[in-house]
C-alpha positions, 0 to 999 in steps of 0.5 A, a space after each residue: 383278455 385275448 393276447 394281441 397278435 404280433 406283427 410276425 403273426 400278422 405276416 404268417 397269416 398273410 403269407 399262408 393266405 397270400 401264397 395260394 392266391 398268388 399261385 392260383 393267379 399265376 396258374 390262371 395266367 398259365 391257362 391263357 399262355 397255353 391257349 396263346 402258345 397252342 393256337 400259335 402252332 395252329 396258324 398265324 391268322 388264328 393266333 391273331 384272332 385269339 389274341 384279339 378275342 381273348 382281350 375282348 373276353 378278358 375286358 368284359 370279364 373284368 367288368 363283370 367280375 366286380 360282383 364276384 370280388 365283392 364277396 370276398 370282403 363281405 364274407 370276411 366281415 360277416 365271419 368277423 361278426 360271427 354271422 354265418 347266415 349272412 355268409 350264405 346270403 352274400 355269396 349266393 347273391 354274388 352268384 346270382 349277379 355273376 350269372 345275370 351278368 354273364 347271360 346279359 353280356 353273351 349277345 355282345 360276344 355273339 355278334 362281336 365280328 361287326 364291332 371288331 370290324 368297326 374298330 378297324 380290325 382285319 375282316 378274316 381276323 374279325 370273323 375268326 375272333 367272332 367264331 371263338 367268342 360265340 363258343 368262349 362266351 358260353 364260358 363267361 358264366 362259369 368263369 364268374 362263378 368260379 371267381 365267386 366261389 374263389 372269393 368265398 373260399 379265400 375269405 374262409 381261408 381255404 385258398 389252397 383248394 382254389 390253387 389245386 383246382 386252377 392247376 388241374 384246369 391248366 392241365 385239362 385245358 392243355 389236353 382239351 386244346 390238343 384234342 379240339 384245336 388239331 383234331 387228335 385222338 379222334 376229336 374234330 379239328 376245330 381250330 380257334 373254335 377248338 380252343 374256345 371249347 377247351 376253355 369252356 370245358 375246363 371252366 365247367 369242370 372246374 366249377 363242378 369240382 369247386 361246387 362239390 367241394 363246397 357242398 361236401 366239405 364238412 367245415 363248408 357244408 354248414 353254410 348250405 350255399 346252394 340250398 334253395 338257391 332259386 330264392 331271391 335275397 333282395 337286400 343282400 343282392 343290393 349290397 353285393 351290387 352296390 359294392 361290386 359294380 365300382 370294383 368292376 369299373 376300377 379293373 376296367 379303368 386299370 386294364 384300359 390304361 394298358 390297352 391304351 398304352 399298347 395301342 399307342 405303342 403300335 403307332 411307334 413301330 413293330 419292334 417297340 410293340 414286341 418289346 412292349 408286349 414282352 415287358 408287359 408279360 413280365 410285369 404282369 407275372 409280378 403283378 399277380 404276386 402283389 394281387 395275391 397279397 392284396 387279396 389276403 389284405 382284403 380278407 384280413 381287413 374285412 375280418 378286422 372290420 367285422 370284429 371291430 378289431 382296430 389294432 388288428 386292422 392297423 397292424 395287419 395293414 402295416 405288415 401287408 404294405 411292408 411285405 408288398 414293398 419288400 417283394 417290390 424291391 426285389 422285383 426292381 433289382 431283378 429288372 434292373 440287373 437281369 433285363 436282357 436274359 428275361 426278354 431273350 426267353 421270349 424271342 427266337 435267337 434267329 430273329 433278325 430284330 433280336 438285338 433291337 427288341 432286347 435293347 428296347 425292352 431293357 429300357 422298358 423294364 427300367 421304366 417298369 422298375 420305376 413303376 414297380 413300387 407305385 403298382 404294388 402300393 396302389 393295388 395293396 391300397 385297393 385291397 385294404 379299402 375293399 376290406 373296409 367296403 370302400 369301392 366307390 371312392 377308389 373307382 373315381 381315384 382310378 378313373 382320374 389317375 389312369 384315364 385323366 392323368 396316366 394316358 394323357 401323360 403317356 401321349 404327351 411324353 411320347 408324341 409331343 415331347 418325342 420321348 417315344 416308347 420310353 415316354 409312353 411308359 413314363 406316363 404309366 409311371 406318373 398315372 400309377 404313382 398318383 393313384 398309389 398316393 391317393 388310395 394310400 392316403 384314402 386308406 390311412 385317413 379313413 380306416 379309424 372311421 370304418 372301425 367305428 361305424 
């Protein structure tokens, strides 16, 4: 009889899987930060254009990444059932759908200038953003392929290579940016197009490294992932599609909540918007940690479901939620005790509005401390539910919580009750708290049925 794993064993398994995923998430953030920083050295209009274009690219990427993310629980469950052929089928069709989406969405990026103008953006900035997206859009397919291979490798509990590949990508991106943005080392000076070209080059090389690793590694070659890659597998494609499209929309709803918050904060004032941006950057870093633990929970839950291991699923979920909760408490303490020093890192000491931004940012970080626990709970519940292959219900919960509750609450508190930016963030707290409660309730009431079916 197999001995039941202890809670400490579950914690060790989640940490060994989650830490590299957290590292790769933070490295991915560093990739975007270096782009923004280096184009900021080049010009103000170029910086505004890249920020706008990168935000557009990110939204389209989030929408299409659902198919790649669906591969993670599907592969984990197939491994739990010891069905190695299904691992190949699901991953391959995840790659198909990711490639198809990347190709289909490219025209929207190629002709993005007209759309940005229609949304009221500056003409010069819109033109530069379109220049960026016409090049960066070529990287959508490799970016989604990277995400799919990351899901495949993570489900096989080989997330370490994902971390090292992402870190190498950050260094390569810095080198290519230095060459193509500014025209160093004999390269042409391309400005925003150079930043986009550097990103595409980094993505292509990262894909090649990961593909070679998957193809050549002795423990991975047995899956024959790219053998007869051109052959369709319609049943597997339909399964990945059905699980993946709600994941993409869920991500879109959540990112849309914070995009709407940024737009409304801009109505309040420049100082408030600057503080909002800094506070969001700090909360995004902590969210990457919760997301890594959530991904680990998805894989562990998927394995347990595939193996019909009810005790393993229950105990693993308890440990994952407790670990995320514990990290959330540390973040809350940090945000409440050291808000000003963290905010000042982002600001020029000579900035005449420094004190005003720090004061307002401190108030926002107090609100961020309030929603930290809710944010950790909702992303952990989403991860566990994906391990159960439950994505449509969570999508509906996310749409209601974020768009029908969170955004209206932010607007009412900020502008009707005259609470300003603090009220706006309090609305985010409300939306995230509702999502956390409903998603956690859904997981703990449905997991026994997932094991039984």
